[in-house]
Each structure stands twice: as C-alpha cells, then as structure tokens.
N, CA, C and O of each residue as an XYZ file, in Angstrom:
592
protein
N       0.833     -1.201      0.000
C       0.000      0.000      0.000
C       0.871      1.256      0.000
O       0.572      2.230     -0.691
N       1.944      1.222      0.778
C       2.821      2.376      0.867
C       3.500      2.652     -0.468
O       3.687      3.811     -0.839
N       3.876      1.587     -1.204
C       4.513      1.792     -2.503
C       3.516      2.383     -3.509
O       3.891      3.202     -4.348
N       2.250      1.967     -3.423
C       1.223      2.528     -4.300
C       1.062      4.020     -4.046
O       0.978      4.807     -4.988
N       1.017      4.411     -2.772
C       0.856      5.831     -2.435
C       2.053      6.648     -2.886
O       1.890      7.761     -3.386
N       3.245      6.115     -2.717
C       4.420      6.878     -3.138
C       4.559      6.889     -4.656
O       5.094      7.844     -5.220
N       4.083      5.837     -5.326
C       4.191      5.761     -6.767
C       3.186      6.666     -7.477
O       3.488      7.216     -8.537
N       2.001      6.824     -6.905
C       0.941      7.626     -7.515
C       0.571      8.821     -6.634
O      -0.609      9.104     -6.429
N       1.559      9.502     -6.129
C       1.324     10.623     -5.212
C       0.513     11.730     -5.867
O      -0.504     12.151     -5.318
N       0.943     12.213     -7.035
C       0.230     13.294     -7.713
C      -1.117     12.822     -8.247
O      -2.088     13.579     -8.232
N      -1.183     11.599     -8.711
C      -2.432     11.076     -9.262
C      -3.532     11.054     -8.202
O      -4.656     11.487     -8.453
N      -3.199     10.549     -7.027
C      -4.190     10.478     -5.943
C      -4.560     11.874     -5.464
O      -5.733     12.163     -5.228
N      -3.558     12.742     -5.319
C      -3.820     14.098     -4.820
C      -4.718     14.879     -5.786
O      -5.678     15.519     -5.358
N      -4.411     14.828     -7.074
C      -5.225     15.568     -8.047
C      -6.635     15.000     -8.174
O      -7.600     15.754     -8.297
N      -6.757     13.666     -8.144
C      -8.091     13.049     -8.247
C      -8.946     13.428     -7.041
O     -10.118     13.771     -7.198
N      -8.378     13.369     -5.849
C      -9.135     13.749     -4.649
C      -9.493     15.230     -4.663
O     -10.623     15.603     -4.347
N      -8.543     16.064     -5.026
C      -8.778     17.503     -5.034
C      -9.891     17.878     -6.007
O     -10.801     18.626     -5.648
N      -9.825     17.365     -7.237
C     -10.856     17.710     -8.214
C     -12.204     17.095     -7.864
O     -13.244     17.697     -8.130
N     -12.200     15.906     -7.273
C     -13.461     15.302     -6.828
C     -14.124     16.118     -5.737
O     -15.340     16.312     -5.747
N     -13.319     16.597     -4.791
C     -13.849     17.425     -3.704
C     -14.346     18.766     -4.236
O     -15.394     19.254     -3.813
N     -13.599     19.361     -5.160
C     -14.027     20.644     -5.740
C     -15.352     20.465     -6.480
O     -16.257     21.285     -6.322
N     -15.484     19.398     -7.293
C     -16.732     19.170     -8.024
C     -17.890     18.934     -7.063
O     -18.981     19.466     -7.267
N     -17.665     18.145     -6.023
C     -18.743     17.867     -5.063
C     -19.179     19.138     -4.346
O     -20.376     19.363     -4.170
N     -18.234     19.968     -3.933
C     -18.608     21.187     -3.210
C     -19.318     22.183     -4.119
O     -20.280     22.822     -3.692
N     -18.869     22.330     -5.358
C     -19.541     23.236     -6.292
C     -20.918     22.678     -6.650
O     -21.879     23.437     -6.776
N     -21.021     21.359     -6.813
C     -22.312     20.739     -7.106
C     -23.316     20.940     -5.993
O     -24.485     21.226     -6.254
N     -22.876     20.795     -4.757
C     -23.776     21.017     -3.610
C     -24.210     22.470     -3.549
O     -25.385     22.758     -3.319
N     -23.276     23.387     -3.751
C     -23.652     24.804     -3.696
C     -24.595     25.174     -4.835
O     -25.509     25.973     -4.632
N     -24.399     24.616     -6.025
C     -25.305     24.892     -7.142
C     -26.685     24.282     -6.913
O     -27.694     24.880     -7.284
N     -26.735     23.108     -6.309
C     -28.024     22.489     -5.987
C     -28.790     23.353     -4.986
O     -29.991     23.574     -5.139
N     -28.100     23.830     -3.978
C     -28.758     24.701     -2.986
C     -29.204     26.012     -3.610
O     -30.287     26.510     -3.301
N     -28.378     26.577     -4.489
C     -28.741     27.832     -5.155
C     -29.950     27.624     -6.047
O     -30.830     28.482     -6.112
N     -30.001     26.508     -6.726
C     -31.122     26.214     -7.615
C     -32.425     26.111     -6.832
O     -33.461     26.588     -7.295
N     -32.386     25.503     -5.666
C     -33.600     25.405     -4.844
C     -33.932     26.728     -4.161
O     -35.102     27.044     -3.949
N     -32.924     27.486     -3.824
C     -33.161     28.769     -3.155
C     -33.884     29.735     -4.074
O     -34.767     30.470     -3.631
N     -33.514     29.742     -5.372
C     -34.136     30.672     -6.305
C     -35.374     30.113     -6.973
O     -35.927     30.747     -7.872
N     -35.820     28.948     -6.557
C     -37.082     28.412     -7.030
C     -37.063     27.867     -8.439
O     -38.096     27.850     -9.108
N     -35.894     27.417     -8.910
C     -35.843     26.826    -10.244
C     -36.549     25.478    -10.282
O     -36.948     25.017    -11.352
N     -36.703     24.852     -9.145
C     -37.297     23.521     -9.112
C     -38.725     23.607     -8.601
O     -38.959     23.837     -7.414
N     -39.668     23.423     -9.499
C     -41.071     23.409     -9.097
C     -41.616     21.996     -9.282
O     -40.939     21.134     -9.843
N     -42.821     21.764     -8.816
C     -43.396     20.428     -8.903
C     -43.678     20.016    -10.346
O     -43.601     18.832    -10.673
N     -44.004     20.976    -11.213
C     -44.376     20.615    -12.579
C     -43.154     20.306    -13.451
O     -43.224     19.411    -14.293
N     -42.053     21.013    -13.273
C     -40.903     20.807    -14.150
C     -39.780     20.009    -13.481
O     -39.088     19.249    -14.158
N     -39.590     20.160    -12.194
C     -38.493     19.511    -11.471
C     -37.183     19.691    -12.227
O     -36.608     18.734    -12.746
N     -36.729     20.928    -12.275
C     -35.528     21.287    -13.022
C     -34.496     21.844    -12.051
O     -34.796     22.745    -11.268
N     -33.294     21.312    -12.103
C     -32.165     21.868    -11.370
C     -31.183     22.407    -12.390
O     -31.251     22.078    -13.574
N     -30.270     23.238    -11.919
C     -29.265     23.819    -12.801
C     -27.890     23.644    -12.186
O     -27.723     23.730    -10.970
N     -26.906     23.397    -13.042
C     -25.503     23.462    -12.657
C     -24.930     24.592    -13.478
O     -24.575     24.408    -14.642
N     -24.840     25.765    -12.871
C     -24.472     26.956    -13.620
C     -25.580     27.283    -14.592
O     -26.688     27.630    -14.182
N     -25.292     27.176    -15.885
C     -26.292     27.421    -16.933
C     -26.822     26.132    -17.541
O     -27.647     26.175    -18.453
N     -26.369     25.003    -17.058
C     -26.768     23.721    -17.635
C     -28.058     23.252    -16.971
O     -28.058     22.969    -15.773
N     -29.167     23.163    -17.725
C     -30.402     22.655    -17.125
C     -30.316     21.147    -16.946
O     -29.863     20.426    -17.836
N     -30.756     20.683    -15.786
C     -30.723     19.256    -15.457
C     -32.136     18.804    -15.100
O     -32.496     18.788    -13.923
N     -32.949     18.433    -16.103
C     -34.322     18.018    -15.805
C     -34.352     16.639    -15.150
O     -33.534     15.769    -15.450
N     -35.308     16.465    -14.255
C     -35.500     15.181    -13.592
C     -36.366     14.238    -14.416
O     -36.410     13.037    -14.150
N     -37.052     14.779    -15.414
C     -37.918     13.961    -16.259
C     -37.907     14.553    -17.656
O     -37.384     15.647    -17.871
N     -38.479     13.836    -18.597
C     -38.516     14.323    -19.961
C     -39.373     15.572    -20.037
O     -40.471     15.617    -19.480
N     -38.868     16.590    -20.729
C     -39.596     17.845    -20.864
C     -40.340     17.878    -22.189
O     -39.911     17.279    -23.175
N     -41.460     18.587    -22.195
C     -42.164     18.787    -23.456
C     -41.350     19.747    -24.324
O     -40.518     20.500    -23.818
N     -41.593     19.714    -25.614
C     -40.852     20.555    -26.557
C     -41.075     22.035    -26.239
O     -40.134     22.826    -26.313
N     -42.306     22.421    -25.887
C     -42.609     23.820    -25.603
C     -41.847     24.315    -24.372
O     -41.304     25.420    -24.372
N     -41.813     23.496    -23.337
C     -41.121     23.897    -22.114
C     -39.623     23.988    -22.338
O     -38.969     24.879    -21.797
N     -39.071     23.072    -23.133
C     -37.638     23.097    -23.416
C     -37.270     24.336    -24.225
O     -36.250     24.967    -23.947
N     -38.071     24.693    -25.210
C     -37.803     25.888    -26.001
C     -37.954     27.146    -25.154
O     -37.200     28.102    -25.337
N     -38.903     27.166    -24.241
C     -39.094     28.331    -23.374
C     -37.864     28.538    -22.508
O     -37.408     29.668    -22.336
N     -37.328     27.465    -21.967
C     -36.137     27.585    -21.131
C     -34.969     28.168    -21.908
O     -34.211     28.971    -21.366
N     -34.811     27.785    -23.158
C     -33.677     28.274    -23.933
C     -33.852     29.734    -24.355
O     -32.856     30.431    -24.548
N     -35.071     30.208    -24.500
C     -35.283     31.579    -24.944
C     -35.253     32.595    -23.819
O     -34.806     33.722    -24.032
N     -35.712     32.239    -22.632
C     -35.927     33.242    -21.602
C     -34.969     33.151    -20.421
O     -35.132     33.893    -19.453
N     -33.997     32.288    -20.467
C     -33.095     32.151    -19.325
C     -31.818     32.926    -19.612
O     -31.086     32.606    -20.549
N     -31.556     33.938    -18.807
C     -30.272     34.629    -18.845
C     -29.395     33.984    -17.786
O     -29.821     33.790    -16.648
N     -28.203     33.664    -18.156
C     -27.383     32.902    -17.234
C     -25.988     33.502    -17.153
O     -25.331     33.741    -18.166
N     -25.559     33.736    -15.932
C     -24.212     34.204    -15.652
C     -23.645     33.305    -14.562
O     -23.854     33.571    -13.378
N     -22.920     32.230    -14.944
C     -22.458     31.278    -13.932
C     -21.395     31.885    -13.029
O     -20.664     32.798    -13.416
N     -21.333     31.359    -11.833
C     -20.336     31.801    -10.861
C     -18.944     31.385    -11.340
O     -18.798     30.513    -12.196
N     -17.943     32.023    -10.775
C     -16.562     31.705    -11.152
C     -16.213     30.256    -10.814
O     -15.441     29.623    -11.535
N     -16.765     29.734     -9.744
C     -16.465     28.350     -9.372
C     -17.015     27.371    -10.404
O     -16.378     26.358    -10.691
N     -18.187     27.659    -10.966
C     -18.775     26.786    -11.987
C     -17.954     26.864    -13.272
O     -17.728     25.846    -13.927
N     -17.515     28.050    -13.630
C     -16.667     28.188    -14.817
C     -15.343     27.460    -14.633
O     -14.849     26.831    -15.568
N     -14.760     27.538    -13.427
C     -13.510     26.842    -13.135
C     -13.688     25.335    -13.288
O     -12.865     24.676    -13.924
N     -14.747     24.788    -12.714
C     -15.004     23.344    -12.819
C     -15.249     22.968    -14.273
O     -14.762     21.934    -14.729
N     -15.984     23.776    -14.998
C     -16.264     23.468    -16.399
C     -15.029     23.495    -17.274
O     -14.863     22.638    -18.142
N     -14.162     24.469    -17.057
C     -12.959     24.572    -17.888
C     -11.909     23.522    -17.531
O     -11.273     22.964    -18.425
N     -11.720     23.248    -16.258
C     -10.701     22.271    -15.881
C     -11.118     20.848    -16.198
O     -10.268     19.963    -16.294
N     -12.408     20.614    -16.362
C     -12.918     19.273    -16.661
C     -13.628     19.238    -18.002
O     -14.588     18.486    -18.170
N     -13.181     20.028    -18.946
C     -13.849     20.151    -20.240
C     -14.014     18.810    -20.974
O     -15.089     18.572    -21.525
N     -13.011     17.925    -21.011
C     -13.238     16.638    -21.698
C     -14.372     15.824    -21.083
O     -15.116     15.158    -21.802
N     -14.509     15.873    -19.778
C     -15.578     15.141    -19.098
C     -16.936     15.739    -19.457
O     -17.893     15.004    -19.696
N     -17.022     17.058    -19.495
C     -18.283     17.699    -19.844
C     -18.658     17.425    -21.295
O     -19.842     17.306    -21.607
N     -17.677     17.323    -22.185
C     -17.968     16.993    -23.576
C     -18.549     15.585    -23.676
O     -19.506     15.364    -24.419
N     -17.989     14.644    -22.945
C     -18.525     13.278    -22.925
C     -19.943     13.284    -22.365
O     -20.826     12.604    -22.889
N     -20.160     14.055    -21.297
C     -21.500     14.112    -20.704
C     -22.519     14.706    -21.676
O     -23.641     14.210    -21.775
N     -22.132     15.775    -22.401
C     -23.046     16.365    -23.381
C     -23.385     15.364    -24.481
O     -24.506     15.372    -24.989
N     -22.439     14.501    -24.859
C     -22.727     13.447    -25.829
C     -23.743     12.453    -25.294
O     -24.646     12.035    -26.018
N     -23.602     12.073    -24.029
C     -24.577     11.162    -23.419
C     -25.950     11.802    -23.296
O     -26.969     11.129    -23.451
N     -25.980     13.088    -23.020
C     -27.264     13.794    -22.939
C     -27.952     13.783    -24.299
O     -29.166     13.594    -24.381
N     -27.188     13.981    -25.358
C     -27.771     13.936    -26.693
C     -28.375     12.575    -27.015
O     -29.390     12.486    -27.706
N     -27.749     11.523    -26.515
C     -28.269     10.178    -26.761
C     -29.499      9.858    -25.914
O     -30.350      9.076    -26.337
N     -29.604     10.449    -24.731
C     -30.702     10.113    -23.815
C     -31.740     11.221    -23.693
O     -32.560     11.190    -22.775
N     -31.727     12.188    -24.586
C     -32.632     13.336    -24.464
C     -34.104     12.943    -24.537
O     -34.905     13.477    -23.770
N     -34.486     12.047    -25.413
C     -35.898     11.695    -25.591
C     -36.320     10.495    -24.763
O     -37.353      9.888    -25.047
N     -35.569     10.149    -23.773
C     -35.924      9.040    -22.893
C     -36.314      9.603    -21.534
O     -36.233     10.810    -21.311
N     -36.728      8.744    -20.645
C     -37.089      9.183    -19.296
C     -35.917      9.091    -18.329
O     -36.121      8.899    -17.131
N     -34.702      9.223    -18.829
C     -33.523      9.190    -17.979
C     -33.435     10.504    -17.211
O     -33.574     11.583    -17.787
N     -33.204     10.401    -15.919
C     -33.071     11.577    -15.062
C     -31.718     12.233    -15.337
O     -30.680     11.716    -14.925
N     -31.730     13.371    -16.035
C     -30.491     14.045    -16.415
C     -29.724     14.572    -15.203
O     -28.499     14.684    -15.238
N     -30.437     14.889    -14.151
C     -29.796     15.372    -12.926
C     -28.866     14.309    -12.349
O     -27.701     14.586    -12.066
N     -29.380     13.092    -12.176
C     -28.565     12.020    -11.606
C     -27.509     11.557    -12.597
O     -26.403     11.196    -12.195
N     -27.829     11.563    -13.882
C     -26.851     11.194    -14.890
C     -25.659     12.143    -14.847
O     -24.511     11.707    -14.943
N     -25.928     13.443    -14.704
C     -24.869     14.441    -14.642
C     -23.940     14.187    -13.451
O     -22.719     14.151    -13.606
N     -24.520     14.015    -12.278
C     -23.681     13.876    -11.091
C     -22.998     12.516    -10.998
O     -21.891     12.430    -10.465
N     -23.619     11.458    -11.497
C     -22.966     10.140    -11.458
C     -21.831     10.084    -12.476
O     -20.723      9.664    -12.141
N     -22.092     10.499    -13.710
C     -21.057     10.453    -14.749
C     -19.895     11.371    -14.385
O     -18.741     10.944    -14.413
N     -20.182     12.614    -14.047
C     -19.099     13.549    -13.736
C     -18.416     13.221    -12.415
O     -17.209     13.422    -12.275
N     -19.164     12.725    -11.458
C     -18.563     12.353    -10.181
C     -17.600     11.190    -10.312
O     -16.684     11.048     -9.502
N     -17.797     10.353    -11.331
C     -16.884      9.248    -11.583
C     -15.758      9.656    -12.533
O     -14.592      9.349    -12.286
N     -16.109     10.345    -13.618
C     -15.126     10.647    -14.658
C     -14.128     11.730    -14.271
O     -12.980     11.681    -14.713
N     -14.524     12.699    -13.467
C     -13.593     13.769    -13.097
C     -12.410     13.226    -12.300
O     -11.272     13.542    -12.647
N     -12.616     12.421    -11.245
C     -11.440     11.855    -10.571
C     -10.616     10.935    -11.471
O      -9.391     10.895    -11.351
N     -11.272     10.189    -12.377
C     -10.518      9.312    -13.291
C      -9.637     10.146    -14.220
O      -8.472      9.812    -14.437
N     -10.188     11.229    -14.769
C      -9.405     12.112    -15.634
C      -8.183     12.649    -14.903
O      -7.071     12.610    -15.430
N      -8.388     13.148    -13.697
C      -7.271     13.747    -12.968
C      -6.316     12.703    -12.412
O      -5.144     13.009    -12.194
N      -6.782     11.471    -12.173
C      -5.860     10.401    -11.806
C      -4.940     10.092    -12.981
O      -3.745      9.868    -12.789
N      -5.487     10.079    -14.195
C      -4.659      9.839    -15.375
C      -3.636     10.956    -15.580
O      -2.471     10.688    -15.877
N      -4.068     12.199    -15.423
C      -3.141     13.328    -15.555
C      -2.061     13.251    -14.481
O      -0.882     13.458    -14.768
N      -2.456     12.957    -13.258
C      -1.488     12.838    -12.168
C      -0.536     11.673    -12.358
O       0.633     11.768    -11.985
N      -1.012     10.568    -12.933
C      -0.113      9.432    -13.164
C       0.916      9.765    -14.245
O       2.044      9.275    -14.192
N       0.541     10.590    -15.222
C       1.531     11.056    -16.205
C       2.594     11.918    -15.536
O       3.779     11.804    -15.849
N       2.174     12.778    -14.618
C       3.124     13.607    -13.876
C       4.041     12.719    -13.032
O       5.252     12.934    -12.990
N       3.461     11.725    -12.363
C       4.261     10.823    -11.530
C       5.249     10.024    -12.364
O       6.391      9.828    -11.950
N       4.827      9.560    -13.533
C       5.731      8.800    -14.380
C       6.905      9.660    -14.831
O       8.050      9.207    -14.837
N       6.618     10.886    -15.204
C       7.693     11.796    -15.620
C       8.621     12.094    -14.449
O       9.838     12.175    -14.618
N       8.047     12.257    -13.270
C       8.856     12.526    -12.077
C       9.763     11.336    -11.759
O      10.928     11.528    -11.411
N       9.244     10.105    -11.873
C      10.051      8.906    -11.606
C      11.168      8.750    -12.630
O      12.292      8.394    -12.275
N      10.865      9.016    -13.900
C      11.901      8.922    -14.937
C      13.012      9.939    -14.696
O      14.194      9.623    -14.839
N      12.632     11.143    -14.335
C      13.618     12.183    -14.063
C      14.481     11.799    -12.864
O      15.698     11.986    -12.888
N      13.858     11.263    -11.815
C      14.613     10.848    -10.626
C      15.548      9.696    -10.958
O      16.670      9.653    -10.455
N      15.109      8.762    -11.796
C      15.969      7.647    -12.182
C      17.143      8.121    -13.028
O      18.246      7.588    -12.903
N      16.926      9.106    -13.881
C      18.004      9.635    -14.712
C      19.035     10.374    -13.877
O      20.226     10.336    -14.185
N      18.596     11.037    -12.840
C      19.528     11.761    -11.968
C      20.340     10.775    -11.132
O      21.538     10.972    -10.930
N      19.696      9.718    -10.646
C      20.387      8.741     -9.805
C      21.313      7.828    -10.614
O      22.365      7.424    -10.119
N      20.939      7.504    -11.832
C      21.726      6.601    -12.678
C      22.080      7.291    -13.986
O      21.440      7.029    -15.005
N      23.081      8.166    -13.987
C      23.431      8.846    -15.232
C      23.995      7.841    -16.235
O      24.605      6.847    -15.841
N      23.798      8.093    -17.516
C      24.323      7.175    -18.529
C      25.854      7.149    -18.497
O      26.507      8.179    -18.329
N      26.393      5.968    -18.659
C      27.854      5.785    -18.631
C      28.440      6.258    -19.960
O      27.887      6.001    -21.030
N      29.561      6.948    -19.865
C      30.228      7.421    -21.076
C      31.101      6.308    -21.623
O      31.754      5.590    -20.866
N      31.108      6.168    -22.938
C      31.919      5.142    -23.571
C      33.230      5.763    -24.047
O      33.256      6.902    -24.512
N      34.311      5.004    -23.927
C      35.619      5.501    -24.364
C      35.899      5.160    -25.787
O      36.959      5.508    -26.308
C-alpha cells in the first residue's frame, strides 16, 4: 500500500482535489437552484451553472421556453469546474444527446457520470506527472555511462 501511495502521489492528490471541488460546487449549485425556485413540482428542473438538469422528460414547448428566456451568468467556481474538466463535460453532453428523448433523469446522470469521470481524468493526468517525475529521478540517480 505504501509503494502505491508513493508511486501515484500526484495522481491520488489531483483526483481527490478535483473530486472534492466538483462535489462542493455541485452542492452549492443544488442549494442555489432550490433557493431561487428553479425547481417546481411541474418541471423539477435543477441547474448546474447554466446547464439545465431536468428530472424527467420535458415537453418541446417547455424546453424551447427555457432556452429563450433564461439569462445565465455562472459563478466563477462553476466556470472553473467546467474549464478544468472540459473533456468530461464533452462526454456528458454526448450522453445527454443520446438520452434526451428518454425518461432518464439528467440530474442524476450528470452527477454520477461527472462524479466518476472527473477523478478518473485527474488520476490519469497525475499518473503522467508521476511517471515523468520517476523517470527524471531515475536519470539523476543513474546517469548514462560514457563510452571511451
């Protein structure tokens, strides 16, 4: 266990950090959405920044109304999460396109997919950093021998 922690130090740290940041921003956005009354009994709609997360399939009229009349200025924390995890959000938008006309709860899909993929993305980035760090340390400890 100790060798795993020392081998993937940056990978674990970045995955935990980004997972915690996403969870805290998600909780604050959920509370903000309920505080401002975005979620009513008829629509059951939550928002993550400007991204609408319906709990059920919306009618075409209601979906078009949301796109025409909603002015959205996301908080800096939502923009930070969106930009640092852009590949994950692109994958999620693809899944939303595939499940738009079904009764899939987009709210839970958003938090389950992103809650899993964001730490995986940052674990991969951190493991690349760790691998480069190990190679550099090995090169410093074992310099190449000069040939005569």
